[in-house]
PAGU-56192 format. One line per 10 residues: their letters; for each residue x, y, z of C-alpha. Coordinates in nm, 3 decimals, m for minus. Layout:
<atoms>
a> X Y Z ~ ...
</atoms>
This chain:
<atoms>
mhvhyesnrn> m3.414 0.809 2.198 ~ m3.480 0.633 1.871 ~ m3.771 0.867 1.793 ~ m3.560 1.169 1.886 ~ m3.282 1.043 1.661 ~ m3.518 1.002 1.368 ~ m3.634 1.356 1.421 ~ m3.277 1.487 1.412 ~ m3.211 1.284 1.104 ~ m3.492 1.462 0.926
illsntrkii> m3.355 1.802 1.026 ~ m3.003 1.737 0.913 ~ m3.014 1.477 0.649 ~ m3.327 1.495 0.443 ~ m3.123 1.495 0.125 ~ m2.888 1.208 0.204 ~ m3.135 0.956 0.070 ~ m3.057 1.101 m0.272 ~ m2.695 0.990 m0.243 ~ m2.627 0.645 m0.381
ntnlklnymc> m2.342 0.464 m0.209 ~ m2.182 0.303 m0.514 ~ m1.877 0.493 m0.623 ~ m1.694 0.552 m0.297 ~ m1.379 0.756 m0.319 ~ m1.177 0.567 m0.062 ~ m0.865 0.697 0.106 ~ m0.612 0.487 0.289 ~ m0.339 0.742 0.298 ~ m0.334 0.904 0.640
givgyignrq> m0.185 0.763 0.958 ~ m0.371 0.725 1.287 ~ m0.219 0.650 1.627 ~ m0.368 0.655 1.976 ~ m0.281 0.565 2.333 ~ m0.455 0.521 2.669 ~ m0.280 0.385 2.975 ~ m0.054 0.484 3.261 ~ 0.237 0.634 3.063 ~ 0.268 0.980 2.921
aypilikglh> 0.100 0.962 2.581 ~ 0.294 1.227 2.390 ~ 0.625 1.037 2.337 ~ 0.436 0.725 2.230 ~ 0.218 0.920 1.988 ~ 0.508 1.112 1.833 ~ 0.709 0.795 1.783 ~ 0.400 0.632 1.632 ~ 0.355 0.923 1.390 ~ 0.713 0.883 1.273
rleyrgydsa> 0.648 0.513 1.208 ~ 0.332 0.599 1.016 ~ 0.471 0.895 0.823 ~ 0.503 0.680 0.511 ~ 0.122 0.698 0.495 ~ 0.118 1.077 0.462 ~ 0.330 1.376 0.549 ~ 0.139 1.689 0.445 ~ 0.060 1.784 0.805 ~ 0.051 1.631 1.152
gialidnehl> m0.131 1.687 1.478 ~ m0.196 1.554 1.825 ~ m0.473 1.574 2.088 ~ m0.418 1.507 2.459 ~ m0.641 1.512 2.765 ~ m0.507 1.610 3.107 ~ m0.734 1.705 3.398 ~ m1.026 1.751 3.160 ~ m0.825 1.987 2.940 ~ m0.845 1.880 2.577
kvykakgkve> m0.533 2.013 2.403 ~ m0.489 2.006 2.026 ~ m0.157 2.091 1.859 ~ m0.097 2.065 1.486 ~ 0.135 2.188 1.215 ~ 0.170 2.192 0.839 ~ 0.449 1.968 0.709 ~ 0.614 1.659 0.850 ~ 0.603 1.524 1.203 ~ 0.923 1.706 1.297
eleqfarqkd> 0.736 2.034 1.237 ~ 0.475 1.925 1.490 ~ 0.749 1.839 1.740 ~ 0.898 2.184 1.693 ~ 0.558 2.348 1.743 ~ 0.478 2.147 2.057 ~ 0.816 2.207 2.220 ~ 0.688 2.496 2.431 ~ 0.341 2.352 2.488 ~ 0.185 2.152 2.768
itgtigiaht> 0.215 1.791 2.645 ~ 0.114 1.611 2.963 ~ m0.157 1.348 2.959 ~ m0.195 0.970 2.961 ~ m0.453 0.958 2.682 ~ m0.424 1.096 2.333 ~ m0.468 1.057 1.959 ~ m0.247 1.173 1.672 ~ m0.255 1.195 1.294 ~ m0.027 1.241 0.995
rwathgepth> m0.214 1.357 0.687 ~ m0.216 1.302 0.314 ~ m0.441 1.580 0.192 ~ m0.775 1.501 0.024 ~ m1.041 1.757 0.116 ~ m0.862 2.085 0.173 ~ m0.503 2.188 0.110 ~ m0.221 2.101 0.353 ~ m0.264 2.388 0.601 ~ m0.267 2.431 0.977
nnahphysqs> m0.648 2.467 0.981 ~ m0.700 2.157 0.767 ~ m0.462 1.943 0.972 ~ m0.604 1.686 1.214 ~ m0.716 1.656 1.493 ~ m1.028 1.865 1.452 ~ m1.222 2.017 1.740 ~ m1.598 2.021 1.758 ~ m1.751 2.366 1.786 ~ m1.753 2.353 2.167
eeiaiihngi> m1.395 2.220 2.166 ~ m1.517 1.940 2.391 ~ m1.460 1.667 2.130 ~ m1.160 1.600 1.903 ~ m1.133 1.360 1.610 ~ m0.875 1.216 1.374 ~ m0.988 1.059 1.050 ~ m0.849 0.853 0.766 ~ m1.093 0.836 0.475 ~ m1.340 1.044 0.281
ienyavlkeg> m1.695 1.135 0.378 ~ m1.888 1.132 0.052 ~ m2.195 1.319 0.174 ~ m2.008 1.579 0.377 ~ m2.157 1.870 0.179 ~ m2.514 1.768 0.265 ~ m2.421 1.709 0.627 ~ m2.237 2.041 0.646 ~ m2.534 2.231 0.506 ~ m2.765 2.077 0.765
lmkegyifqs> m2.526 2.151 1.051 ~ m2.479 2.512 0.939 ~ m2.856 2.556 0.957 ~ m2.831 2.438 1.317 ~ m2.577 2.713 1.389 ~ m2.249 2.525 1.346 ~ m1.953 2.728 1.219 ~ m1.665 2.556 1.039 ~ m1.297 2.643 1.068 ~ m1.157 2.421 0.792
etdtevlvql> m1.227 2.291 0.442 ~ m1.220 1.926 0.549 ~ m1.489 1.663 0.547 ~ m1.349 1.547 0.883 ~ m1.460 1.860 1.068 ~ m1.811 1.789 0.943 ~ m1.799 1.448 1.109 ~ m1.684 1.576 1.449 ~ m1.954 1.845 1.443 ~ m2.211 1.578 1.360
ieymkktngt> m2.092 1.364 1.652 ~ m2.125 1.660 1.888 ~ m2.470 1.741 1.747 ~ m2.586 1.384 1.806 ~ m2.438 1.378 2.157 ~ m2.597 1.702 2.273 ~ m2.929 1.674 2.096 ~ m2.993 1.317 2.207 ~ m2.829 1.346 2.547 ~ m2.613 1.039 2.477
dlptavqlal> m2.265 0.929 2.573 ~ m1.980 0.951 2.322 ~ m1.993 0.588 2.194 ~ m2.365 0.624 2.119 ~ m2.315 0.961 1.953 ~ m2.044 0.814 1.729 ~ m2.274 0.524 1.642 ~ m2.560 0.757 1.552 ~ m2.337 0.987 1.348 ~ m2.176 0.706 1.152
gqvvgayaia> m2.521 0.577 1.067 ~ m2.560 0.891 0.855 ~ m2.223 0.882 0.687 ~ m2.166 0.773 0.328 ~ m1.801 0.702 0.261 ~ m1.497 0.544 0.415 ~ m1.334 0.611 0.747 ~ m1.109 0.507 1.028 ~ m1.160 0.743 1.322 ~ m1.056 0.795 1.680
vldkhnpdli> m1.247 1.036 1.905 ~ m1.175 1.199 2.242 ~ m1.417 1.372 2.483 ~ m1.268 1.622 2.732 ~ m1.532 1.521 2.989 ~ m1.426 1.157 2.978 ~ m1.046 1.132 3.011 ~ m1.060 0.753 3.035 ~ m1.218 0.686 2.695 ~ m1.127 0.661 2.326
vaarkgsplv> m1.392 0.568 2.072 ~ m1.264 0.434 1.741 ~ m1.437 0.295 1.433 ~ m1.368 0.187 1.078 ~ m1.528 0.130 0.742 ~ m1.303 0.075 0.442 ~ m0.991 0.215 0.607 ~ m0.778 m0.011 0.828 ~ m0.759 0.015 1.207 ~ m0.588 m0.205 1.464
vgigedeyfi> m0.589 m0.197 1.846 ~ m0.286 m0.316 2.043 ~ m0.347 m0.470 2.385 ~ m0.079 m0.419 2.649 ~ m0.065 m0.444 3.029 ~ m0.329 m0.198 3.151 ~ m0.290 0.005 2.831 ~ m0.417 0.017 2.474 ~ m0.266 0.140 2.149 ~ m0.438 0.236 1.821
gsdatpiiey> m0.282 0.239 1.476 ~ m0.369 0.250 1.107 ~ m0.145 m0.055 1.100 ~ 0.071 m0.238 1.350 ~ 0.392 m0.039 1.295 ~ 0.339 0.205 1.586 ~ 0.224 m0.077 1.814 ~ 0.483 m0.354 1.785 ~ 0.733 m0.177 2.011 ~ 0.490 m0.209 2.302
tnkvtyigee> 0.289 m0.527 2.245 ~ 0.247 m0.809 1.995 ~ m0.118 m0.869 2.085 ~ m0.365 m0.694 1.855 ~ m0.720 m0.705 1.734 ~ m0.811 m0.585 1.386 ~ m1.130 m0.380 1.384 ~ m1.379 m0.513 1.129 ~ m1.598 m0.334 0.876 ~ m1.853 m0.095 1.030
eivtiirnep> m1.736 m0.179 1.381 ~ m1.701 0.065 1.670 ~ m1.458 m0.007 1.953 ~ m1.497 0.154 2.294 ~ m1.162 0.167 2.472 ~ m1.192 0.244 2.844 ~ m0.893 0.269 3.073 ~ m0.837 m0.056 3.268 ~ m1.143 m0.224 3.116 ~ m1.183 m0.492 2.844
lkiktignie> m1.242 m0.375 2.487 ~ m1.603 m0.338 2.380 ~ m1.687 m0.379 2.012 ~ m2.022 m0.339 1.842 ~ m2.136 m0.279 1.488 ~ m2.303 0.038 1.367 ~ m2.618 m0.176 1.366 ~ m2.568 m0.233 1.744 ~ m2.458 m0.597 1.729 ~ m2.199 m0.680 1.995
ktpqiqqlem> m1.881 m0.853 1.877 ~ m1.610 m1.044 2.063 ~ m1.258 m0.907 2.004 ~ m1.038 m1.158 1.820 ~ m0.685 m1.134 1.959 ~ m0.399 m1.207 1.718 ~ m0.024 m1.216 1.763 ~ 0.191 m0.999 1.538 ~ 0.463 m1.160 1.329 ~ 0.669 m0.845 1.265
tlsqlekggy> 0.960 m0.738 1.482 ~ 1.078 m0.395 1.591 ~ 1.404 m0.436 1.398 ~ 1.202 m0.455 1.076 ~ 1.081 m0.101 1.140 ~ 1.427 0.048 1.188 ~ 1.671 0.151 0.915 ~ 1.940 m0.078 1.054 ~ 2.227 0.154 0.959 ~ 2.101 0.229 0.609
phfmlkeife> 2.043 0.595 0.517 ~ 1.694 0.521 0.385 ~ 1.429 0.253 0.423 ~ 1.423 0.208 0.047 ~ 1.789 0.109 0.031 ~ 1.744 m0.123 0.330 ~ 1.448 m0.289 0.160 ~ 1.637 m0.329 m0.168 ~ 1.917 m0.502 0.019 ~ 1.670 m0.716 0.214
qphslsdcmr> 1.551 m0.890 m0.102 ~ 1.775 m1.199 m0.081 ~ 1.638 m1.257 0.269 ~ 1.279 m1.152 0.193 ~ 1.253 m1.382 m0.109 ~ 1.399 m1.666 0.095 ~ 1.122 m1.600 0.348 ~ 0.865 m1.586 0.069 ~ 0.979 m1.928 m0.060 ~ 1.042 m2.089 0.280
grvnvdkdni> 0.824 m2.395 0.322 ~ 0.700 m2.353 m0.036 ~ 0.998 m2.427 m0.261 ~ 1.159 m2.757 m0.161 ~ 1.456 m2.854 m0.373 ~ 1.528 m3.171 m0.174 ~ 1.179 m3.303 m0.226 ~ 1.152 m3.155 m0.575 ~ 0.824 m2.976 m0.522 ~ 0.647 m2.644 m0.475
tlagfidnke> 0.371 m2.614 m0.217 ~ 0.114 m2.336 m0.195 ~ m0.170 m2.411 0.046 ~ m0.402 m2.162 m0.124 ~ m0.358 m2.355 m0.450 ~ m0.377 m2.705 m0.302 ~ m0.702 m2.628 m0.119 ~ m0.861 m2.501 m0.441 ~ m0.677 m2.708 m0.702 ~ m0.984 m2.807 m0.898
kflnakriii> m1.091 m2.447 m0.943 ~ m0.754 m2.358 m1.094 ~ m0.742 m2.665 m1.316 ~ m1.096 m2.604 m1.444 ~ m1.053 m2.231 m1.496 ~ m1.124 m2.109 m1.848 ~ m0.960 m1.774 m1.782 ~ m0.762 m1.593 m1.513 ~ m0.804 m1.220 m1.455 ~ m0.539 m1.040 m1.249
tacgtswhaa> m0.630 m0.701 m1.100 ~ m0.385 m0.464 m0.939 ~ m0.257 m0.106 m0.927 ~ 0.083 0.056 m0.973 ~ 0.384 m0.166 m0.907 ~ 0.155 m0.461 m0.834 ~ 0.015 m0.424 m1.187 ~ 0.367 m0.467 m1.327 ~ 0.407 m0.784 m1.119 ~ 0.073 m0.900 m1.261
qigmyaieey> 0.206 m0.856 m1.616 ~ 0.497 m1.090 m1.540 ~ 0.253 m1.331 m1.381 ~ 0.046 m1.327 m1.700 ~ 0.347 m1.426 m1.910 ~ 0.438 m1.709 m1.669 ~ 0.086 m1.851 m1.632 ~ 0.023 m1.848 m2.005 ~ 0.362 m2.006 m2.080 ~ 0.349 m2.281 m1.819
aripveveys> m0.018 m2.334 m1.735 ~ m0.158 m2.254 m2.082 ~ m0.457 m2.069 m1.939 ~ m0.557 m1.734 m2.093 ~ m0.479 m1.442 m1.863 ~ m0.596 m1.082 m1.865 ~ m0.431 m0.813 m1.654 ~ m0.650 m0.523 m1.548 ~ m0.596 m0.197 m1.370 ~ m0.832 m0.230 m1.076
sefryrkpvi> m0.951 0.127 m1.122 ~ m1.057 0.058 m1.482 ~ m1.182 m0.295 m1.426 ~ m1.443 m0.188 m1.174 ~ m1.599 0.072 m1.403 ~ m1.592 m0.074 m1.751 ~ m1.863 m0.339 m1.700 ~ m1.628 m0.635 m1.753 ~ m1.746 m0.978 m1.861 ~ m1.683 m1.214 m1.569
hkddivitis> m1.785 m1.580 m1.567 ~ m1.836 m1.817 m1.274 ~ m1.552 m2.039 m1.397 ~ m1.310 m1.744 m1.405 ~ m1.045 m1.698 m1.139 ~ m0.969 m1.343 m1.032 ~ m0.626 m1.292 m0.875 ~ m0.599 m0.967 m0.686 ~ m0.263 m0.824 m0.578 ~ m0.194 m0.556 m0.316
qsgetadtla> 0.107 m0.503 m0.090 ~ m0.097 m0.333 0.179 ~ m0.413 m0.536 0.131 ~ m0.607 m0.211 0.156 ~ m0.595 m0.068 m0.197 ~ m0.938 0.081 m0.252 ~ m0.977 0.016 m0.625 ~ m0.853 m0.341 m0.586 ~ m1.098 m0.408 m0.304 ~ m1.377 m0.268 m0.520
avelakqhga> m1.268 m0.499 m0.804 ~ m1.285 m0.792 m0.562 ~ m1.643 m0.709 m0.470 ~ m1.739 m0.673 m0.837 ~ m1.590 m1.013 m0.921 ~ m1.766 m1.170 m0.623 ~ m2.100 m1.041 m0.745 ~ m2.043 m1.235 m1.068 ~ m1.960 m1.555 m0.884 ~ m1.588 m1.572 m0.969
fifgicnvvg> m1.335 m1.737 m0.739 ~ m1.107 m1.472 m0.583 ~ m0.743 m1.544 m0.496 ~ m0.552 m1.274 m0.308 ~ m0.179 m1.204 m0.299 ~ m0.094 m0.972 m0.013 ~ 0.185 m0.883 0.229 ~ m0.002 m0.750 0.533 ~ m0.156 m1.014 0.757 ~ m0.509 m0.933 0.869
ssiprnthsg> m0.569 m0.666 0.604 ~ m0.885 m0.633 0.395 ~ m0.771 m0.834 0.091 ~ m0.722 m1.162 0.281 ~ m1.048 m1.104 0.470 ~ m1.246 m1.047 0.151 ~ m1.105 m1.313 m0.084 ~ m1.185 m1.685 m0.100 ~ m0.823 m1.793 m0.070 ~ m0.477 m1.658 m0.129
cythvgpeig> m0.113 m1.635 m0.042 ~ 0.089 m1.402 0.180 ~ 0.422 m1.281 0.045 ~ 0.586 m1.274 0.391 ~ 0.845 m1.003 0.323 ~ 0.785 m0.802 0.640 ~ 0.690 m0.435 0.660 ~ 0.775 m0.221 0.360 ~ 0.817 0.138 0.479 ~ 0.967 0.305 0.171
vastkaftaq> 0.688 0.451 m0.041 ~ 0.846 0.318 m0.363 ~ 0.784 m0.057 m0.351 ~ 1.084 m0.288 m0.400 ~ 1.087 m0.609 m0.198 ~ 0.707 m0.639 m0.217 ~ 0.730 m0.634 m0.597 ~ 0.986 m0.915 m0.623 ~ 0.785 m1.121 m0.375 ~ 0.466 m1.075 m0.577
vtvltmlail> 0.650 m1.189 m0.890 ~ 0.786 m1.489 m0.699 ~ 0.441 m1.595 m0.577 ~ 0.289 m1.559 m0.924 ~ 0.575 m1.761 m1.074 ~ 0.529 m2.038 m0.816 ~ 0.158 m2.041 m0.892 ~ 0.221 m2.065 m1.268 ~ 0.462 m2.355 m1.218 ~ 0.218 m2.538 m0.989
igkengtisq> m0.077 m2.503 m1.225 ~ 0.139 m2.616 m1.516 ~ 0.261 m2.919 m1.323 ~ m0.091 m3.023 m1.223 ~ m0.230 m2.947 m1.569 ~ 0.041 m3.152 m1.734 ~ 0.145 m2.858 m1.950 ~ 0.508 m2.868 m1.835 ~ 0.730 m3.175 m1.821 ~ 0.874 m3.318 m1.501
dkylelirel> 1.223 m3.218 m1.613 ~ 1.113 m2.859 m1.674 ~ 0.934 m2.858 m1.339 ~ 1.250 m2.964 m1.158 ~ 1.461 m2.715 m1.351 ~ 1.226 m2.431 m1.254 ~ 1.234 m2.532 m0.887 ~ 1.613 m2.544 m0.878 ~ 1.655 m2.212 m1.057 ~ 1.394 m2.043 m0.839
slipdkigkv> 1.574 m2.159 m0.525 ~ 1.897 m1.993 m0.652 ~ 1.740 m1.651 m0.707 ~ 1.809 m1.507 m0.358 ~ 2.184 m1.576 m0.390 ~ 2.191 m1.434 m0.741 ~ 2.018 m1.116 m0.621 ~ 2.294 m1.093 m0.361 ~ 2.550 m1.093 m0.645 ~ 2.367 m0.809 m0.822
lkkndqiael> 2.360 m0.605 m0.501 ~ 2.741 m0.612 m0.496 ~ 2.725 m0.374 m0.793 ~ 2.572 m0.104 m0.575 ~ 2.885 0.115 m0.579 ~ 2.910 0.090 m0.959 ~ 2.547 0.194 m0.995 ~ 2.590 0.481 m0.749 ~ 2.870 0.620 m0.967 ~ 2.659 0.578 m1.280
aktftyasnc> 2.375 0.768 m1.115 ~ 2.585 1.084 m1.093 ~ 2.574 1.114 m1.472 ~ 2.192 1.119 m1.474 ~ 2.139 1.438 m1.282 ~ 2.105 1.635 m1.605 ~ 1.830 1.417 m1.748 ~ 1.475 1.545 m1.764 ~ 1.341 1.246 m1.959 ~ 1.432 0.880 m1.983
iylgrgynfp> 1.317 0.575 m2.181 ~ 1.322 0.216 m2.054 ~ 1.305 m0.071 m2.306 ~ 1.240 m0.441 m2.266 ~ 1.078 m0.735 m2.440 ~ 0.897 m1.044 m2.315 ~ 0.935 m1.091 m1.942 ~ 1.153 m0.781 m1.927 ~ 0.893 m0.545 m2.071 ~ 0.709 m0.512 m1.737
ialegalklk> 1.050 m0.449 m1.581 ~ 1.094 m0.156 m1.818 ~ 0.762 m0.021 m1.690 ~ 0.863 m0.080 m1.329 ~ 1.205 0.080 m1.374 ~ 1.044 0.389 m1.527 ~ 0.793 0.409 m1.244 ~ 1.065 0.392 m0.979 ~ 1.254 0.678 m1.144 ~ 0.940 0.891 m1.165
eisyihaegy> 0.835 0.818 m0.807 ~ 1.148 0.920 m0.623 ~ 1.363 1.135 m0.855 ~ 1.082 1.322 m1.035 ~ 1.243 1.256 m1.374 ~ 0.990 1.186 m1.645 ~ 1.038 0.830 m1.768 ~ 0.843 0.587 m1.983 ~ 0.868 0.214 m2.038 ~ 0.816 0.068 m2.387
paaemkhgpi> 0.833 m0.268 m2.556 ~ 1.164 m0.237 m2.738 ~ 1.013 m0.315 m3.078 ~ 0.761 m0.033 m3.042 ~ 1.034 0.230 m3.048 ~ 1.022 0.259 m3.423 ~ 0.646 0.321 m3.409 ~ 0.687 0.670 m3.271 ~ 0.906 0.704 m2.958 ~ 1.230 0.678 m3.156
alisnempvi> 1.165 1.039 m3.257 ~ 1.264 1.136 m2.902 ~ 1.610 0.979 m2.924 ~ 1.906 1.215 m2.893 ~ 2.238 1.222 m2.712 ~ 2.060 1.394 m2.421 ~ 1.800 1.117 m2.382 ~ 1.919 0.824 m2.165 ~ 1.785 0.488 m2.279 ~ 1.790 0.198 m2.035
aiatqsetye> 1.772 m0.130 m2.226 ~ 1.696 m0.453 m2.041 ~ 1.862 m0.709 m2.265 ~ 1.922 m1.030 m2.072 ~ 1.950 m1.359 m2.259 ~ 1.619 m1.487 m2.397 ~ 1.460 m1.593 m2.723 ~ 1.408 m1.224 m2.806 ~ 1.772 m1.131 m2.743 ~ 1.857 m1.085 m3.112
kvlsniqeik> 1.552 m0.865 m3.159 ~ 1.647 m0.645 m2.863 ~ 2.000 m0.623 m3.003 ~ 1.857 m0.487 m3.330 ~ 1.650 m0.233 m3.137 ~ 1.961 m0.116 m2.950 ~ 2.149 m0.080 m3.277 ~ 1.869 0.141 m3.409 ~ 1.905 0.367 m3.106 ~ 2.283 0.369 m3.129
arkgrivsiv> 2.262 0.480 m3.492 ~ 2.069 0.786 m3.374 ~ 2.328 0.875 m3.110 ~ 2.118 0.752 m2.821 ~ 2.295 0.715 m2.488 ~ 2.239 0.354 m2.383 ~ 2.262 0.194 m2.040 ~ 2.205 m0.179 m2.073 ~ 2.120 m0.456 m1.827 ~ 2.276 m0.774 m1.968
tegdeiikgl> 2.354 m1.132 m1.873 ~ 2.704 m1.191 m1.737 ~ 2.959 m1.235 m2.015 ~ 2.763 m1.047 m2.282 ~ 3.017 m0.853 m2.489 ~ 2.800 m0.769 m2.790 ~ 2.554 m0.528 m2.630 ~ 2.829 m0.405 m2.398 ~ 3.011 m0.278 m2.708 ~ 2.705 m0.073 m2.811
sshtievpet> 2.636 0.075 m2.468 ~ 2.770 0.370 m2.276 ~ 2.732 0.167 m1.957 ~ 2.641 m0.193 m1.880 ~ 2.529 m0.366 m1.563 ~ 2.562 m0.744 m1.560 ~ 2.326 m0.984 m1.384 ~ 2.372 m1.361 m1.338 ~ 2.229 m1.601 m1.590 ~ 1.891 m1.759 m1.515
lpclapllsv> 1.578 m1.878 m1.692 ~ 1.391 m1.608 m1.889 ~ 1.084 m1.630 m1.663 ~ 1.303 m1.556 m1.359 ~ 1.515 m1.286 m1.523 ~ 1.283 m1.004 m1.400 ~ 1.377 m1.088 m1.041 ~ 1.738 m1.006 m1.126 ~ 1.705 m0.733 m1.389 ~ 1.482 m0.518 m1.168
iplqllayhi> 1.747 m0.487 m0.893 ~ 1.984 m0.254 m1.087 ~ 1.686 m0.038 m1.182 ~ 1.577 m0.008 m0.818 ~ 1.930 0.092 m0.720 ~ 1.966 0.331 m1.013 ~ 1.644 0.514 m0.925 ~ 1.749 0.528 m0.561 ~ 2.094 0.671 m0.624 ~ 1.971 0.925 m0.881
avvkgcdvdq> 1.720 1.050 m0.625 ~ 1.991 1.074 m0.358 ~ 2.223 1.268 m0.590 ~ 1.941 1.507 m0.674 ~ 1.867 1.559 m0.304 ~ 1.517 1.413 m0.320 ~ 1.333 1.271 m0.019 ~ 1.364 0.905 m0.112 ~ 1.138 0.747 0.149 ~ 0.873 1.017 0.135
prnlaksvtv> 0.850 1.144 m0.223 ~ 0.628 1.442 m0.287 ~ 0.255 1.389 m0.337 ~ 0.278 1.015 m0.267 ~ 0.192 0.790 0.022 ~ 0.227 0.420 0.080 ~ m0.114 0.276 0.130 ~ m0.249 0.327 m0.159 ~ m0.534 0.507 m0.312 ~ m0.761 0.798 m0.339
e> m0.975 0.752 m0.644
</atoms>
């Protein structure tokens, strides 16, 4: 069989050796769910798709086997469109796979939706990822007589699996193994064979995949959200691993290189209630209001006011590396990059170590200078952000120590870093990140305080003050959330706006960036964040009475400077909404609207000042009739390069 396989490889893939696997365009957007057991699969799969819809909602589809009939139903649009389409169809079957798509190769159409049939319609596949060498593979398969119905790279993969199966006379697991040996790219896949209604073959490289283990049944998911309702026992599929799931038999896992692996069973920490809206109209609003609780969870067991200390195991176990570091590099994308900026300010102020903040996507390509005594901190809510993972690998190659900050247990970031810290805020379903952001800032602040304490760069009194103030943040966020109705009313006046400027200085400058991003993400209003002092270097030309300006002006050593910047805008008839510390009457007198937040230390002010901006973006989007939890063109987990 090996000789036969090599022969086929020469027929199909003579040019793949020319492809260098260095710049993978990784995709973690789509959602995968699967089931095999004794229940009807369709209701489980549909519910799973709804739970995974935050990962993509361009199209959806489902494949079921019943009495050796392989049925594929799919539809353009959200999962509800698939439900409508399948209403008059035969949806029986106790085995199936399903997919919700964020489009990469090929527009969101019925033909491009997953699952994809093989040419014989004997095999069906769902796929999260990108096959880099699909064009070469497709050309070879077309020469062998294969005809393609879609524009996707995924259809190429299912045709290749069928080709390997038929040409080599193998079973499905072997065919998948042979096919994946020829693939350059990233993938999480699940495959059905109409002639084997007791089998699902799944595999991953780059994209996440988890298998839930129930009583005489198995579940598959891109993450645990579609699984937790049925079982809390899971195994996370590793890199380049193939799992063979046979009805009523133990899981079988092997690598693409044919090395057998023992499944590692873990117990999930999330609960079903975390995946429900709990009476809120949107997940985003629920997650905003969860922040007092989520930050308490983030600090639980770490911030101890009674014992006057902060404890982070990832720091304690590697204390000498942090204390001897000549430089810290923080890599992240999107909202996590804004958290990194705040972390930079805190680490430099309290630990007195130089910090650089890098976009992961730029860091990995600009040939950065990395030393062995550098520490690279990498931040990702999902733990699966492609560019950030690539930055991790680059830093590793240069011998740097890698510290990960992540929310999702068992994801790729914690598996690929030397040490790190979970944020412990529970699942974040809303595409626009809220509670994950404040938790990332909290962890970075704790880390800055710890390094400073151990380095002797902050006094004991300052250390104790920081601990006490940090412990009060959840309650103070609760006070800000009581202004929700006020902010909802304010939002009604923003419906006219097509542009918006956010201003901040010091610790509040990254909050200006984050506030602008939130508005862009869910309301589709163009917004930009600027350091307040930079207004007069160009952007002030945009100021008019039709341009809302959101000024973050809490008490700090730059307060007087921000006040001057606000006065400059006021003189040009700018319409100002200000975020101020409770009791501030000066800036209130210059503003069209003010939102007060409790007093705290400047380094902790971002944790309070960001809350009104999250609520403002949310309510503006609601007033405009936007899809808050599933904004257009976006998905949660995170990147296609």
